[in-house]
C-alpha positions as CSV (number, residue, x, y, z in Angstrom):
1,X,83.9,104.1,154.0
2,X,81.8,101.3,155.6
3,X,80.9,98.3,153.5
4,X,77.2,98.6,154.2
5,X,77.2,102.1,152.6
6,X,79.0,100.7,149.5
7,X,76.4,98.0,149.2
8,X,73.5,100.4,149.8
9,X,74.7,102.8,147.1
10,X,75.1,99.9,144.6
11,X,71.6,98.8,145.3
12,X,69.9,102.2,144.9
13,X,69.7,102.3,141.1
14,X,68.2,98.8,141.1
15,X,65.8,99.4,143.9
16,X,65.0,103.2,143.6
17,X,62.6,103.3,146.7
18,X,65.7,102.9,148.8
19,X,66.3,106.6,148.2
20,X,63.3,107.4,150.5
21,X,65.9,107.2,153.3
22,X,66.8,110.6,152.0
23,X,64.3,112.1,154.5
24,X,66.8,111.0,157.2
25,X,69.3,113.5,155.8
26,X,67.3,116.4,157.3
27,X,69.2,115.8,160.5
28,X,72.5,116.7,158.8
29,X,71.4,120.2,157.8
30,X,72.9,121.7,161.0
31,X,75.4,124.5,160.9
32,X,74.1,126.0,157.7
33,X,75.8,129.3,156.8
34,X,73.4,132.3,156.7
35,X,73.3,132.2,152.9
36,X,72.6,128.5,152.8
37,X,69.9,128.8,155.4
38,X,68.1,131.6,153.5
39,X,68.4,129.7,150.2
40,X,67.2,126.3,151.4
41,X,64.4,127.4,153.7
42,X,63.5,130.3,151.5
43,X,62.9,127.7,148.7
44,X,60.7,125.6,151.1
45,X,58.7,128.6,152.2
46,X,58.0,129.8,148.6
47,X,56.9,126.3,147.6
48,X,54.5,126.1,150.5
49,X,53.1,129.6,149.7
50,X,52.6,128.6,146.1
51,X,50.7,125.5,147.2
52,X,48.3,127.7,149.3
53,X,47.7,129.8,146.2
54,X,46.9,126.7,144.0
55,X,43.3,125.5,143.2
56,X,43.5,122.7,145.8
57,X,45.5,124.3,148.7
58,X,45.1,121.5,151.2
59,X,46.5,118.6,149.2
60,X,49.0,120.8,147.4
61,X,50.4,122.0,150.7
62,X,51.0,118.5,151.9
63,X,52.6,117.4,148.6
64,X,54.7,120.5,148.5
65,X,55.9,119.9,152.1
66,X,56.8,116.3,151.4
67,X,58.6,117.1,148.2
68,X,60.4,120.1,149.7
69,X,61.6,118.1,152.7
70,X,62.7,115.3,150.5
71,X,64.9,117.6,148.4
72,X,66.4,119.2,151.6
73,X,66.9,115.7,153.1
74,X,68.8,114.5,150.0
75,X,70.9,117.6,150.2
76,X,71.6,116.7,153.8
77,X,72.7,113.2,152.7
78,X,75.2,114.9,150.4
79,X,76.5,117.0,153.3
80,X,77.0,113.8,155.3
81,X,78.7,112.0,152.4
82,X,80.9,115.0,151.8
83,X,83.0,113.2,149.2
84,X,81.8,112.8,145.6
85,X,84.0,109.7,145.2
86,X,81.5,107.7,147.3
87,X,78.9,108.2,144.5
88,X,81.1,105.9,142.4
89,X,79.6,102.8,143.9
90,X,76.3,103.7,142.2
91,X,78.0,102.5,139.1
92,X,77.6,98.9,140.1
93,X,73.8,99.4,140.2
94,X,73.8,101.2,136.9
95,X,75.6,98.3,135.3
96,X,72.8,96.0,136.5
97,X,70.3,98.4,135.0
98,X,72.0,98.4,131.6
99,X,72.2,94.6,131.5
100,X,68.5,94.3,132.5
101,X,67.6,96.8,129.7
102,X,69.3,94.8,127.0
103,X,67.9,91.5,128.3
104,X,64.4,92.9,128.5
105,X,64.7,94.5,125.1
106,X,65.8,91.3,123.5
107,X,63.0,89.3,125.2
108,X,60.2,91.7,124.0
109,X,61.6,93.2,120.8
110,X,64.1,90.6,119.5
111,X,66.1,91.7,116.5
112,X,64.0,94.8,116.1
113,X,66.3,96.4,118.7
114,X,68.9,96.5,115.9
115,X,66.5,98.2,113.5
116,X,63.6,100.2,114.6
117,X,63.1,100.0,118.4
118,X,64.7,101.7,121.4
119,X,65.8,100.1,124.6
120,X,63.1,99.3,127.1
121,X,63.3,98.3,130.8
122,X,60.8,96.9,133.3
123,X,60.7,100.2,135.2
124,X,63.2,102.7,133.7
125,X,61.9,104.8,130.8
126,X,64.0,105.0,127.6
127,X,65.0,108.6,128.4
128,X,65.9,107.5,132.0
129,X,68.1,104.8,130.5
130,X,69.9,107.4,128.4
131,X,70.5,109.6,131.4
132,X,71.6,106.6,133.5
133,X,74.1,105.9,130.8
134,X,75.4,109.5,130.8
135,X,75.7,109.4,134.6
136,X,77.4,106.1,134.4
137,X,80.0,107.4,132.0
138,X,80.7,110.4,134.2
139,X,81.1,108.1,137.2
140,X,83.4,105.8,135.3
141,X,85.5,108.8,134.3
142,X,85.6,110.4,137.7
143,X,85.6,107.6,140.3
144,X,89.2,106.9,141.2
145,X,88.4,104.3,143.9
146,X,86.8,101.7,141.6
147,X,88.9,99.1,139.8
148,X,90.1,100.3,136.4
149,X,88.9,97.2,134.6
150,X,85.4,97.5,136.0
151,X,85.3,101.2,135.1
152,X,86.3,100.4,131.5
153,X,83.6,97.6,131.3
154,X,80.9,99.9,132.8
155,X,81.9,102.8,130.5
156,X,81.7,100.6,127.4
157,X,78.3,99.2,128.5
158,X,77.1,102.8,129.2
159,X,78.1,103.8,125.7
160,X,76.0,101.0,124.1
161,X,73.1,101.9,126.4
162,X,73.3,105.6,125.3
163,X,73.4,104.6,121.7
164,X,70.4,102.3,121.8
165,X,68.4,104.5,124.1
166,X,68.6,107.2,121.5
167,X,68.2,110.0,124.1
168,X,69.5,113.4,122.8
169,X,68.9,115.0,126.1
170,X,71.2,112.5,127.8
171,X,73.9,113.1,125.2
172,X,73.6,116.8,125.9
173,X,74.0,116.1,129.6
174,X,77.2,114.1,128.9
175,X,78.7,116.9,126.8
176,X,77.9,119.8,129.1
177,X,78.8,117.7,132.2
178,X,82.2,116.8,130.8
179,X,82.9,120.4,129.8
180,X,81.9,121.7,133.3
181,X,84.1,119.1,135.0
182,X,87.0,120.0,132.8
183,X,86.5,123.7,133.5
184,X,87.1,123.1,137.2
185,X,90.2,121.0,136.8
186,X,88.9,117.5,135.9
187,X,91.1,116.9,132.9
188,X,90.1,113.2,132.8
189,X,86.6,114.3,131.9
190,X,87.8,115.5,128.5
191,X,87.6,111.9,127.6
192,X,83.8,112.3,128.0
193,X,83.9,114.9,125.1
194,X,85.7,112.3,123.0
195,X,83.2,109.6,123.9
196,X,80.3,112.0,123.1
197,X,82.0,112.7,119.7
198,X,82.4,109.0,119.1
199,X,78.7,108.5,119.8
200,X,77.8,111.2,117.3
201,X,80.2,109.7,114.8
202,X,78.5,106.3,115.1
203,X,75.1,108.0,114.8
204,X,76.1,109.8,111.6
205,X,77.5,106.6,110.1
206,X,74.3,104.7,111.0
207,X,72.1,107.5,109.6
208,X,73.9,107.2,106.2
209,X,73.8,103.5,105.9
210,X,71.0,101.7,104.1
211,X,69.9,99.6,107.1
212,X,69.9,102.3,109.7
213,X,69.2,101.7,113.4
214,X,66.6,104.3,114.1
215,X,67.3,104.5,117.8
216,X,70.9,105.6,117.0
217,X,70.1,107.7,114.0
218,X,67.6,109.8,116.0
219,X,70.5,111.2,118.0
220,X,71.2,113.5,115.1
221,X,67.6,114.5,114.5
222,X,67.4,117.8,116.3
223,X,64.3,118.9,114.4
224,X,62.0,116.2,115.7
225,X,60.9,117.3,119.2
226,X,58.8,114.2,119.7
227,X,55.7,116.4,120.4
228,X,57.5,118.3,123.2
229,X,56.2,121.6,121.7
230,X,52.6,120.5,122.3
231,X,53.5,119.5,125.9
232,X,55.2,122.8,126.5
233,X,52.0,124.6,125.2
234,X,50.1,122.7,127.9
235,X,52.4,123.8,130.6
236,X,52.1,127.4,129.5
237,X,48.3,127.0,129.5
238,X,48.4,125.8,133.1
239,X,50.5,128.8,134.1
240,X,48.1,131.2,132.4
241,X,45.2,129.6,134.2
242,X,47.0,129.7,137.6
243,X,49.8,132.3,137.4
244,X,50.5,132.7,141.1
245,X,50.5,129.2,142.6
246,X,50.2,126.9,139.6
247,X,48.2,123.7,139.5
248,X,49.9,122.3,142.6
249,X,52.5,119.6,142.9
250,X,51.9,116.5,140.7
251,X,48.7,118.0,139.4
252,X,49.9,119.4,136.1
253,X,49.0,116.2,134.1
254,X,45.5,117.2,132.9
255,X,46.9,120.3,131.2
256,X,49.5,118.2,129.2
257,X,46.8,117.2,126.8
258,X,49.0,115.3,124.3
259,X,50.2,113.0,127.0
260,X,47.2,112.9,129.2
261,X,44.6,111.9,126.6
262,X,46.5,108.6,126.0
263,X,45.1,107.3,129.3
264,X,46.7,105.5,132.1
265,X,49.8,103.6,131.2
266,X,52.8,101.9,132.9
267,X,56.4,101.9,131.9
268,X,56.9,101.1,128.2
269,X,58.9,98.0,129.1
270,X,56.1,96.6,131.3
271,X,53.5,97.2,128.7
272,X,55.6,95.4,126.1
273,X,55.7,92.5,128.6
274,X,51.9,92.4,128.7
275,X,51.2,94.4,131.9
276,X,48.5,97.0,131.9
277,X,47.6,99.9,134.2
278,X,45.4,98.5,137.0
279,X,42.0,100.0,137.8
280,X,43.1,101.3,141.3
281,X,45.8,103.4,139.6
282,X,43.5,105.2,137.2
283,X,42.5,108.0,139.6
284,X,46.1,109.0,140.1
285,X,46.9,109.1,136.4
286,X,48.6,112.3,135.4
287,X,50.6,112.7,138.7
288,X,53.7,111.4,136.9
289,X,53.3,113.3,133.7
290,X,56.0,115.9,133.1
291,X,56.4,119.1,131.0
292,X,59.8,118.0,129.6
293,X,61.3,121.3,130.6
294,X,62.5,122.2,134.1
295,X,61.3,125.8,134.1
296,X,58.0,125.3,132.2
297,X,57.1,122.5,134.6
298,X,57.8,124.7,137.5
299,X,55.7,127.5,136.1
300,X,52.8,125.3,135.3
301,X,52.9,123.4,138.6
302,X,53.9,126.1,141.1
303,X,53.3,129.4,139.3
304,X,55.4,132.5,139.7
305,X,55.8,132.1,143.4
306,X,57.0,128.5,143.4
307,X,59.2,129.1,140.4
308,X,61.0,131.8,142.3
309,X,61.7,129.2,145.0
310,X,63.1,126.8,142.5
311,X,65.2,129.6,140.9
312,X,66.6,130.5,144.3
313,X,67.6,126.9,145.1
314,X,69.1,126.3,141.6
315,X,71.1,129.5,141.7
316,X,72.4,128.9,145.2
317,X,73.3,125.3,144.2
318,X,75.2,126.6,141.2
319,X,77.1,129.0,143.4
320,X,78.0,126.1,145.8
321,X,79.1,123.8,143.0
322,X,81.4,126.5,141.5
323,X,82.8,127.3,144.9
324,X,83.4,123.6,145.6
325,X,85.4,123.0,142.4
326,X,84.7,119.3,142.5
327,X,84.8,117.9,138.9
328,X,82.4,115.0,139.4
329,X,79.9,117.2,141.2
330,X,80.2,119.9,138.5
331,X,79.6,117.3,135.8
332,X,76.4,116.0,137.5
333,X,75.0,119.4,138.3
334,X,75.6,121.2,135.0
335,X,74.8,118.1,133.0
336,X,71.4,117.7,134.6
337,X,70.7,121.4,134.3
338,X,71.4,121.3,130.6
339,X,69.2,118.3,130.1
340,X,66.5,120.2,131.9
341,X,65.9,122.2,128.7
342,X,64.2,119.1,127.2
343,X,63.3,117.0,130.2
344,X,62.8,117.0,134.0
345,X,65.8,115.2,135.3
346,X,65.9,117.0,138.7
347,X,62.2,116.3,139.6
348,X,61.7,114.0,142.6
349,X,60.8,111.2,143.2
350,X,62.6,109.6,140.3
351,X,64.3,106.3,139.4
352,X,67.4,107.4,141.5
353,X,68.7,109.9,139.0
354,X,67.2,113.2,140.3
355,X,68.1,112.0,143.8
356,X,71.8,111.8,142.7
357,X,71.6,115.4,141.5
358,X,70.4,116.7,144.9
359,X,72.9,114.6,146.8
360,X,75.6,116.1,144.6
361,X,74.3,119.5,145.6
362,X,74.7,118.6,149.3
363,X,78.3,117.4,148.6
364,X,79.0,120.8,147.0
365,X,77.7,122.6,150.2
366,X,80.0,120.5,152.4
367,X,83.0,120.9,150.1
368,X,82.5,124.7,149.7
369,X,82.3,125.4,153.4
370,X,78.7,126.6,153.2
371,X,77.7,124.1,155.9
372,X,79.6,122.7,158.9
373,X,79.9,119.0,159.2
374,X,79.0,117.1,162.4
375,X,82.7,117.0,163.5
376,X,83.1,120.7,163.0
377,X,79.9,121.4,165.0
378,X,81.1,119.2,167.8
379,X,84.5,120.8,167.9
380,X,83.1,124.3,167.6
Protein backbone atom coordinates (compact mmCIF):
# COMPACT_ATOMS: atom_id res chain seq x y z
CA UNK A 1 0.00 0.00 0.00
CA UNK A 2 1.62 3.32 -1.05
CA UNK A 3 2.46 5.81 1.68
CA UNK A 4 0.52 8.62 -0.01
CA UNK A 5 -2.68 6.57 0.27
CA UNK A 6 -2.11 5.92 3.97
CA UNK A 7 -1.61 9.65 4.57
CA UNK A 8 -4.64 10.53 2.44
CA UNK A 9 -6.93 8.16 4.35
CA UNK A 10 -5.64 9.48 7.67
CA UNK A 11 -6.40 13.06 6.62
CA UNK A 12 -9.93 12.45 5.30
CA UNK A 13 -11.78 12.49 8.68
CA UNK A 14 -9.99 15.74 9.58
CA UNK A 15 -10.56 17.38 6.18
CA UNK A 16 -13.83 15.82 4.91
CA UNK A 17 -13.87 17.65 1.51
CA UNK A 18 -11.00 15.37 0.49
CA UNK A 19 -13.68 12.77 -0.14
CA UNK A 20 -14.75 14.71 -3.25
CA UNK A 21 -12.03 12.74 -4.98
CA UNK A 22 -14.64 9.98 -4.87
CA UNK A 23 -15.91 11.16 -8.25
CA UNK A 24 -12.69 9.79 -9.69
CA UNK A 25 -13.83 6.35 -8.61
CA UNK A 26 -16.31 6.21 -11.48
CA UNK A 27 -13.48 5.01 -13.73
CA UNK A 28 -13.16 1.84 -11.65
CA UNK A 29 -16.73 0.69 -12.34
CA UNK A 30 -15.61 -1.36 -15.31
CA UNK A 31 -16.35 -5.04 -15.59
CA UNK A 32 -19.55 -4.93 -13.58
CA UNK A 33 -21.47 -8.18 -13.52
CA UNK A 34 -24.98 -7.96 -15.05
CA UNK A 35 -26.67 -7.88 -11.62
CA UNK A 36 -24.31 -5.16 -10.41
CA UNK A 37 -24.85 -3.13 -13.58
CA UNK A 38 -28.64 -3.33 -13.26
CA UNK A 39 -28.56 -2.43 -9.55
CA UNK A 40 -26.15 0.52 -9.72
CA UNK A 41 -27.39 2.15 -12.89
CA UNK A 42 -30.99 1.22 -12.12
CA UNK A 43 -30.59 3.19 -8.89
CA UNK A 44 -29.24 6.20 -10.80
CA UNK A 45 -32.01 6.03 -13.40
CA UNK A 46 -34.75 5.92 -10.77
CA UNK A 47 -33.21 8.87 -8.89
CA UNK A 48 -33.14 10.95 -12.09
CA UNK A 49 -36.73 9.99 -12.93
CA UNK A 50 -37.86 10.96 -9.43
CA UNK A 51 -36.12 14.33 -9.83
CA UNK A 52 -38.06 14.99 -13.03
CA UNK A 53 -41.29 14.29 -11.12
CA UNK A 54 -40.44 16.74 -8.32
CA UNK A 55 -41.79 20.33 -8.08
CA UNK A 56 -38.47 21.78 -9.40
CA UNK A 57 -37.33 19.25 -12.00
CA UNK A 58 -34.42 21.29 -13.38
CA UNK A 59 -32.40 21.83 -10.21
CA UNK A 60 -33.54 18.50 -8.78
CA UNK A 61 -32.22 16.63 -11.84
CA UNK A 62 -28.80 18.26 -11.52
CA UNK A 63 -28.60 17.57 -7.78
CA UNK A 64 -29.79 13.98 -8.20
CA UNK A 65 -27.21 13.40 -10.93
CA UNK A 66 -24.36 14.80 -8.83
CA UNK A 67 -25.36 12.83 -5.75
CA UNK A 68 -25.93 9.63 -7.70
CA UNK A 69 -22.58 9.85 -9.46
CA UNK A 70 -20.85 10.62 -6.17
CA UNK A 71 -22.34 7.49 -4.57
CA UNK A 72 -21.32 5.37 -7.56
CA UNK A 73 -17.87 6.95 -7.56
CA UNK A 74 -17.37 6.10 -3.89
CA UNK A 75 -18.39 2.54 -4.63
CA UNK A 76 -15.81 2.58 -7.42
CA UNK A 77 -13.15 3.72 -4.94
CA UNK A 78 -14.03 0.70 -2.80
CA UNK A 79 -13.66 -1.57 -5.84
CA UNK A 80 -10.20 -0.08 -6.37
CA UNK A 81 -9.17 -0.43 -2.71
CA UNK A 82 -10.52 -3.98 -2.64
CA UNK A 83 -9.17 -4.64 0.88
CA UNK A 84 -11.09 -3.42 3.95
CA UNK A 85 -7.86 -3.42 5.96
CA UNK A 86 -6.84 -0.26 4.13
CA UNK A 87 -9.70 1.57 5.83
CA UNK A 88 -7.86 1.15 9.11
CA UNK A 89 -5.72 4.20 8.38
CA UNK A 90 -8.85 6.32 8.81
CA UNK A 91 -8.43 5.65 12.51
CA UNK A 92 -5.53 8.11 12.74
CA UNK A 93 -7.85 10.85 11.51
CA UNK A 94 -10.63 9.86 13.87
CA UNK A 95 -8.26 10.06 16.83
CA UNK A 96 -7.51 13.65 15.80
CA UNK A 97 -11.29 14.28 15.66
CA UNK A 98 -11.82 12.85 19.17
CA UNK A 99 -9.02 14.93 20.66
CA UNK A 100 -10.31 18.07 18.91
CA UNK A 101 -13.79 17.42 20.31
CA UNK A 102 -12.57 17.14 23.90
CA UNK A 103 -10.37 20.22 23.53
CA UNK A 104 -13.20 22.27 21.97
CA UNK A 105 -15.69 21.09 24.58
CA UNK A 106 -13.40 22.05 27.44
CA UNK A 107 -12.76 25.47 25.88
CA UNK A 108 -16.42 26.37 25.41
CA UNK A 109 -18.14 24.32 28.13
CA UNK A 110 -15.56 23.85 30.84
CA UNK A 111 -16.59 21.57 33.70
CA UNK A 112 -20.15 21.41 32.38
CA UNK A 113 -18.97 18.63 30.06
CA UNK A 114 -18.89 16.43 33.16
CA UNK A 115 -22.43 17.37 34.23
CA UNK A 116 -24.96 18.61 31.72
CA UNK A 117 -23.39 19.09 28.30
CA UNK A 118 -22.55 16.78 25.39
CA UNK A 119 -19.36 16.89 23.33
CA UNK A 120 -19.08 19.58 20.67
CA UNK A 121 -16.68 19.99 17.77
CA UNK A 122 -15.97 22.86 15.36
CA UNK A 123 -17.61 21.01 12.46
CA UNK A 124 -18.74 17.53 13.59
CA UNK A 125 -22.20 17.33 15.11
CA UNK A 126 -22.62 15.53 18.42
CA UNK A 127 -24.33 12.60 16.69
CA UNK A 128 -21.54 12.48 14.09
CA UNK A 129 -19.01 12.32 16.91
CA UNK A 130 -20.87 9.35 18.34
CA UNK A 131 -20.89 7.55 15.00
CA UNK A 132 -17.22 8.42 14.44
CA UNK A 133 -16.54 6.79 17.83
CA UNK A 134 -18.48 3.66 16.85
CA UNK A 135 -16.64 3.44 13.52
CA UNK A 136 -13.33 4.01 15.29
CA UNK A 137 -14.03 1.13 17.67
CA UNK A 138 -14.88 -1.17 14.75
CA UNK A 139 -11.69 -0.15 12.96
CA UNK A 140 -9.64 -0.68 16.11
CA UNK A 141 -11.09 -4.17 16.45
CA UNK A 142 -10.81 -5.14 12.81
CA UNK A 143 -7.62 -3.49 11.52
CA UNK A 144 -4.78 -5.99 11.81
CA UNK A 145 -2.16 -3.81 10.07
CA UNK A 146 -2.12 -1.02 12.67
CA UNK A 147 0.13 -1.21 15.76
CA UNK A 148 -1.60 -2.90 18.68
CA UNK A 149 -0.69 -0.12 21.11
CA UNK A 150 -2.21 2.53 18.87
CA UNK A 151 -5.37 0.48 18.35
CA UNK A 152 -5.78 0.14 22.13
CA UNK A 153 -5.28 3.89 22.64
CA UNK A 154 -7.66 4.78 19.80
CA UNK A 155 -10.27 2.33 21.06
CA UNK A 156 -10.13 3.73 24.60
CA UNK A 157 -10.46 7.28 23.30
CA UNK A 158 -13.39 6.19 21.10
CA UNK A 159 -15.16 4.73 24.14
CA UNK A 160 -14.83 8.05 25.99
CA UNK A 161 -16.10 9.91 22.92
CA UNK A 162 -19.09 7.58 22.61
CA UNK A 163 -19.93 8.09 26.29
CA UNK A 164 -19.76 11.89 26.26
CA UNK A 165 -21.44 12.21 22.84
CA UNK A 166 -24.44 10.40 24.31
CA UNK A 167 -25.58 9.11 20.92
CA UNK A 168 -27.92 6.15 21.22
CA UNK A 169 -27.96 5.63 17.46
CA UNK A 170 -24.18 5.29 17.43
CA UNK A 171 -24.34 2.74 20.25
CA UNK A 172 -26.91 0.80 18.21
CA UNK A 173 -24.54 0.90 15.22
CA UNK A 174 -21.76 -0.53 17.38
CA UNK A 175 -23.91 -3.39 18.70
CA UNK A 176 -25.41 -4.37 15.34
CA UNK A 177 -22.12 -3.91 13.49
CA UNK A 178 -20.24 -6.11 15.95
CA UNK A 179 -22.91 -8.82 15.75
CA UNK A 180 -22.90 -8.74 11.93
CA UNK A 181 -19.10 -9.02 11.85
CA UNK A 182 -19.14 -11.93 14.29
CA UNK A 183 -21.80 -13.65 12.19
CA UNK A 184 -19.48 -13.80 9.17
CA UNK A 185 -16.50 -15.06 11.09
CA UNK A 186 -15.03 -11.98 12.81
CA UNK A 187 -14.70 -13.37 16.32
CA UNK A 188 -12.57 -10.46 17.46
CA UNK A 189 -15.62 -8.23 16.98
CA UNK A 190 -17.29 -10.00 19.88
CA UNK A 191 -15.18 -7.63 21.97
CA UNK A 192 -17.34 -4.86 20.49
CA UNK A 193 -20.38 -6.38 22.17
CA UNK A 194 -18.47 -6.40 25.43
CA UNK A 195 -17.45 -2.76 24.97
CA UNK A 196 -21.05 -1.84 24.18
CA UNK A 197 -22.17 -3.64 27.33
CA UNK A 198 -19.53 -1.77 29.31
CA UNK A 199 -20.81 1.54 27.94
CA UNK A 200 -24.35 0.64 28.97
CA UNK A 201 -23.10 -0.42 32.40
CA UNK A 202 -21.35 2.91 32.90
CA UNK A 203 -24.48 4.72 31.71
CA UNK A 204 -26.62 2.80 34.22
CA UNK A 205 -24.21 3.55 37.07
CA UNK A 206 -24.11 7.24 36.14
CA UNK A 207 -27.90 7.40 35.86
CA UNK A 208 -28.25 6.06 39.40
CA UNK A 209 -25.70 8.41 40.95
CA UNK A 210 -26.66 11.70 42.58
CA UNK A 211 -24.41 13.83 40.34
CA UNK A 212 -25.24 12.23 37.02
CA UNK A 213 -23.57 13.15 33.72
CA UNK A 214 -26.58 13.76 31.50
CA UNK A 215 -24.75 13.04 28.25
CA UNK A 216 -23.95 9.53 29.50
CA UNK A 217 -27.23 8.91 31.30
CA UNK A 218 -29.24 9.69 28.14
CA UNK A 219 -27.83 6.53 26.53
CA UNK A 220 -30.43 4.62 28.56
CA UNK A 221 -33.31 6.99 27.85
CA UNK A 222 -35.08 5.23 24.98
CA UNK A 223 -38.35 7.08 25.54
CA UNK A 224 -37.04 10.54 24.67
CA UNK A 225 -36.90 10.78 20.85
CA UNK A 226 -35.51 14.35 20.98
CA UNK A 227 -38.41 15.53 18.78
CA UNK A 228 -37.66 13.00 16.05
CA UNK A 229 -41.35 12.09 15.97
CA UNK A 230 -42.21 15.64 14.88
CA UNK A 231 -39.48 15.58 12.25
CA UNK A 232 -40.79 12.25 10.95
CA UNK A 233 -44.25 13.78 10.65
CA UNK A 234 -42.75 16.48 8.44
CA UNK A 235 -41.15 13.90 6.16
CA UNK A 236 -44.46 12.07 5.86
CA UNK A 237 -46.20 15.36 5.02
CA UNK A 238 -43.65 15.99 2.25
CA UNK A 239 -44.30 12.53 0.84
CA UNK A 240 -48.05 13.07 0.92
CA UNK A 241 -47.64 16.38 -0.92
CA UNK A 242 -45.32 14.91 -3.58
CA UNK A 243 -45.82 11.12 -3.58
CA UNK A 244 -44.12 10.26 -6.88
CA UNK A 245 -40.91 12.31 -6.98
CA UNK A 246 -40.73 13.90 -3.54
CA UNK A 247 -39.48 17.41 -2.91
CA UNK A 248 -36.20 16.87 -4.78
CA UNK A 249 -32.70 16.30 -3.36
CA UNK A 250 -31.71 18.63 -0.50
CA UNK A 251 -35.11 20.38 -0.63
CA UNK A 252 -36.88 18.57 2.20
CA UNK A 253 -35.91 21.14 4.85
CA UNK A 254 -39.01 23.41 4.74
CA UNK A 255 -41.24 20.42 5.53
CA UNK A 256 -39.23 19.53 8.64
CA UNK A 257 -40.95 22.32 10.54
CA UNK A 258 -39.54 21.64 14.01
CA UNK A 259 -35.96 21.99 12.71
CA UNK A 260 -36.59 24.52 9.96
CA UNK A 261 -38.30 27.18 12.06
CA UNK A 262 -35.19 27.54 14.22
CA UNK A 263 -33.59 29.46 11.36
CA UNK A 264 -30.16 29.19 9.81
CA UNK A 265 -27.54 27.80 12.16
CA UNK A 266 -24.02 26.43 11.93
CA UNK A 267 -22.54 23.47 13.76
CA UNK A 268 -23.25 23.60 17.47
CA UNK A 269 -19.55 23.78 18.31
CA UNK A 270 -18.99 26.81 16.09
CA UNK A 271 -21.99 28.58 17.58
CA UNK A 272 -20.65 27.92 21.07
CA UNK A 273 -17.42 29.54 19.91
CA UNK A 274 -19.32 32.67 18.86
CA UNK A 275 -19.78 32.10 15.12
CA UNK A 276 -23.15 32.76 13.49
CA UNK A 277 -24.73 31.81 10.18
CA UNK A 278 -23.59 34.38 7.55
CA UNK A 279 -26.16 36.25 5.46
CA UNK A 280 -25.04 34.65 2.19
CA UNK A 281 -25.84 31.20 3.60
CA UNK A 282 -29.42 32.06 4.61
CA UNK A 283 -31.01 31.25 1.19
CA UNK A 284 -29.57 27.74 1.31
CA UNK A 285 -30.80 26.98 4.81
CA UNK A 286 -32.69 23.71 4.92
CA UNK A 287 -30.49 21.92 2.39
CA UNK A 288 -28.65 20.13 5.21
CA UNK A 289 -31.69 19.31 7.36
CA UNK A 290 -32.44 15.60 7.60
CA UNK A 291 -35.44 13.46 8.54
CA UNK A 292 -33.44 11.31 11.02
CA UNK A 293 -34.61 8.13 9.31
CA UNK A 294 -33.14 6.70 6.12
CA UNK A 295 -36.42 5.55 4.60
CA UNK A 296 -38.62 8.49 5.64
CA UNK A 297 -36.00 10.87 4.28
CA UNK A 298 -35.96 9.00 0.98
CA UNK A 299 -39.77 9.05 0.75
CA UNK A 300 -39.99 12.76 1.52
CA UNK A 301 -37.11 13.76 -0.75
CA UNK A 302 -37.49 11.36 -3.70
CA UNK A 303 -41.02 9.94 -3.42
CA UNK A 304 -41.99 6.38 -4.31
CA UNK A 305 -39.88 6.33 -7.47
CA UNK A 306 -36.66 7.48 -5.82
CA UNK A 307 -37.18 5.31 -2.74
CA UNK A 308 -37.44 2.27 -5.02
CA UNK A 309 -34.03 3.27 -6.38
CA UNK A 310 -32.52 3.50 -2.90
CA UNK A 311 -34.13 0.18 -1.91
CA UNK A 312 -32.67 -1.47 -5.00
CA UNK A 313 -29.18 -0.18 -4.13
CA UNK A 314 -29.36 -1.09 -0.43
CA UNK A 315 -30.67 -4.59 -1.12
CA UNK A 316 -28.00 -5.25 -3.72
CA UNK A 317 -25.35 -3.88 -1.35
CA UNK A 318 -26.59 -6.20 1.42
CA UNK A 319 -26.33 -9.13 -1.01
CA UNK A 320 -22.76 -8.15 -1.92
CA UNK A 321 -21.75 -7.70 1.74
CA UNK A 322 -23.13 -11.10 2.74
CA UNK A 323 -21.48 -12.73 -0.27
CA UNK A 324 -18.12 -11.06 0.49
CA UNK A 325 -18.07 -12.32 4.11
CA UNK A 326 -15.62 -9.62 5.20
CA UNK A 327 -16.19 -8.93 8.93
CA UNK A 328 -15.12 -5.25 8.87
CA UNK A 329 -17.26 -4.49 5.81
CA UNK A 330 -20.23 -6.29 7.37
CA UNK A 331 -19.77 -4.33 10.61
CA UNK A 332 -19.80 -0.98 8.79
CA UNK A 333 -22.69 -1.82 6.47
CA UNK A 334 -25.14 -3.33 8.95
CA UNK A 335 -24.14 -0.92 11.72
CA UNK A 336 -24.94 2.07 9.52
CA UNK A 337 -28.18 0.53 8.30
CA UNK A 338 -29.30 -0.02 11.90
CA UNK A 339 -28.51 3.57 12.83
CA UNK A 340 -30.57 4.60 9.81
CA UNK A 341 -33.68 3.90 11.86
CA UNK A 342 -33.02 7.05 13.90
CA UNK A 343 -30.68 9.07 11.69
CA UNK A 344 -29.30 9.46 8.14
CA UNK A 345 -25.76 8.04 8.34
CA UNK A 346 -25.60 7.00 4.66
CA UNK A 347 -26.61 10.35 3.15
CA UNK A 348 -23.87 12.14 1.18
CA UNK A 349 -22.11 14.47 1.40
CA UNK A 350 -21.21 14.04 5.06
CA UNK A 351 -18.29 14.48 7.43
CA UNK A 352 -16.54 11.41 5.92
CA UNK A 353 -18.82 8.85 7.61
CA UNK A 354 -21.40 8.16 4.89
CA UNK A 355 -18.53 8.09 2.41
CA UNK A 356 -16.90 5.28 4.40
CA UNK A 357 -20.15 3.34 4.11
CA UNK A 358 -20.27 3.53 0.31
CA UNK A 359 -16.57 2.75 -0.05
CA UNK A 360 -17.20 -0.35 2.10
CA UNK A 361 -19.98 -1.35 -0.32
CA UNK A 362 -17.48 -1.09 -3.18
CA UNK A 363 -15.03 -3.29 -1.30
CA UNK A 364 -17.83 -5.83 -0.88
CA UNK A 365 -18.43 -5.80 -4.64
CA UNK A 366 -14.78 -6.49 -5.34
CA UNK A 367 -14.48 -9.17 -2.65
CA UNK A 368 -17.65 -10.96 -3.75
CA UNK A 369 -16.65 -11.20 -7.42
CA UNK A 370 -19.53 -9.01 -8.61
CA UNK A 371 -17.11 -6.69 -10.42
CA UNK A 372 -13.76 -7.43 -12.06
CA UNK A 373 -10.68 -5.49 -11.01
CA UNK A 374 -8.47 -3.67 -13.47
CA UNK A 375 -5.97 -6.55 -13.47
CA UNK A 376 -8.69 -9.05 -14.24
CA UNK A 377 -9.99 -6.87 -17.06
CA UNK A 378 -6.50 -6.57 -18.53
CA UNK A 379 -5.86 -10.30 -18.35
CA UNK A 380 -9.34 -11.18 -19.59
